[in-house]
N, C-alpha and C positions, 0 to 999 in steps of 0.2 A: 626343762632347758630348751627343748625344741619349740615350745610355745613362745618363749622369750625371743628366740631367733626369728620365728615367723612374725611376731609383733614388730621386731626391729626392722625386718625387711619391708613390712607394710608401711611403717613410718617413713622409710627411705623412699618408697614409691610415692607417698603423699608429698614429701619434700621435693621430689623430682617434678611432680605435677605443678606444685606451687611455683617452682622456678620457671617452668615452661609458661605458666600464665603470666608471670611478671615479665618475662622476655617478650611474650606476644603483645603485651600492653605497652611496649616501648613507644617510639614516635608514631607508629601506625595506629595507636589507640587514641589519638587526639580526634575528638569529634569534628566533623566537617561543618562548614557554615550552614548547610541545608539540613543538618541533623538536629533533632530536638536536644536541648541542653540536658545532660544527665542520662541520655539514651545510652544503652549498652553498646559497646563496640568490641571488636575482636572476638575472642572465643566465647564471651558471655552473651553475645547477641543471640536472641532466641530465634531459631529457624521456624518459619511458618506461623509465627505469632501464637504459639501454644501458650497454655496457662503459665503464669509466672511460678517459679519454684517457691515453696514456703520454707521459712526459717523460723524455728521455735526458739524464742529467747525467754529464759526462765531466771528470774531474780526477784527476791523479796523486797528490794529497795526501789521505789518508784524512780528516783534519780538515776539509778543504774540502767533501768529500762529505757529512760529517755536518752541517756548517753549512747546506749547500744543502737537505738533507732537513728540517732544522728550519725553515728559511725557507719552504719550500713545503708544509709539513705541513698548513697550514690549507686548502689547495686540494684539491678532490676529484679527484685525479689519481694515477695509478700512476707512481711514480718507478722508473726503471731506471738503475742506476749502472754506470759503467765507469771503470777507473783508467788507461786508456791509449787511444791512438788505435786500436790493434788490437782491443781489447775493444769499443770503440764500433762498429767496422765489423762485428764478430761479432754484436753486439746488433741491428744493423740487418738482418742476415741472418735472425736468429731472430724478429724482430718487424717488421711492415711498417706499423704504424699509430701512429707517433709524431706528436704534435701539434707538438712543438718540441724542439730540441736545445740544451742549455746546454754550451758547449765551452770548456775552459781553453785558453789559447794556449801556455803554456810547459809542455811535457811532454817527457820523454826519448824517444829513438828516433823517434817520429813526433809532431811538434808539432801544435797545433790547426789551423794553416793547411793543412798537408799532409793532415790528417784531413778537413777540410772539402772540400778538392779531391777526395779519394776519394769522399766522400759525394755531391758534386754530379755526379760522373761517372756514377753509377748512376741509370738512368732511374727506378727505383721509389722512390728517396730524394731526387731532385734538388729536389723541391718542399717538403721539410721545412724550415721556418725554423730558422736557426742564430743563436743569440745567443752571441757571444764574451764570456767573462769573463776578465779578465787583471789581474795585478799590475803589468804593464808601464806602466800609466797610459794616459791618453787622448791620447797623442802622435799628431798627425795622420798621421805616417808609418805607425804601427802600425795605427791604426784604418782608414786607407785600404787597407792590405794585407788587413785583415779583411773589409772590404766587397768587395774584389776577389776574395776567396776564396769569396764567396757569402753572407756574413752579412747578416742583416736588422738587426742591432744589435751594438754593441760597448760593453761596460760595464767600467769600471775597478774593480778591487778596492781598498779595500773599497767595496762598492756599497750602495745604499740598499735594504734588504730589501723595503720597500713598493713601490718602483719595479719591482724584479724580479718580484714577485708580480703587479703590474698588467700588465706586459709578457707574462708567461707566460699570464695569464688571457685576454688579447686573442688570442693565437695559439691557445689552446685553444678559445676561442669560435669562431674562424674554422674550425678543424678540425671542431668539432661541427656547424657549419652545413653544411660540405661533406659530411660523412658523412650528415647528415639528407637533404640534396638527392640524394645518390647512392642512398640507400635509397628515397626517394620515386620516383625515376626507374625503379627496378627493380620496383616494385610495379605489377602490371597493373591497369588501371582496370576496374571491373566493375560 
């Protein structure tokens, strides 16, 4: 019961951050004429030009991967795509700096739940937020299985592109804040 309460509190914190991002991207988020079109503005602008955060998108349907790329193209992030759970696990071995994972549930051989379980077992990947995307709908049985597998969110297809961008932006912002904090902790004071 305590775990459920903690998970609910964590989801509330995520929603509060999403709301803050949306509010911050109000009229002040309109690019100025001297800015590059599509350049990040507001809280998503990267300080000091650091490396772009990586987003892992996992779906066995090529059309869904293309759609995800189109939906997330306006964000200043590097998209890494995988067409299976096995490819996703390999991508996690090749890169250790993903801000968030967007994971399809229904895939052959290794479904999204099993893939998430493998991801969460690895200590270097266990803290990466996972958002499940599924055509199975928002049935409580499926969504609770997704949360039990370690997901921070569960979205039914077709999903609202704006909502997905907002959620990804929140987790990217958290990732950038953590990276900045780690970098600041490593810099010796002089």
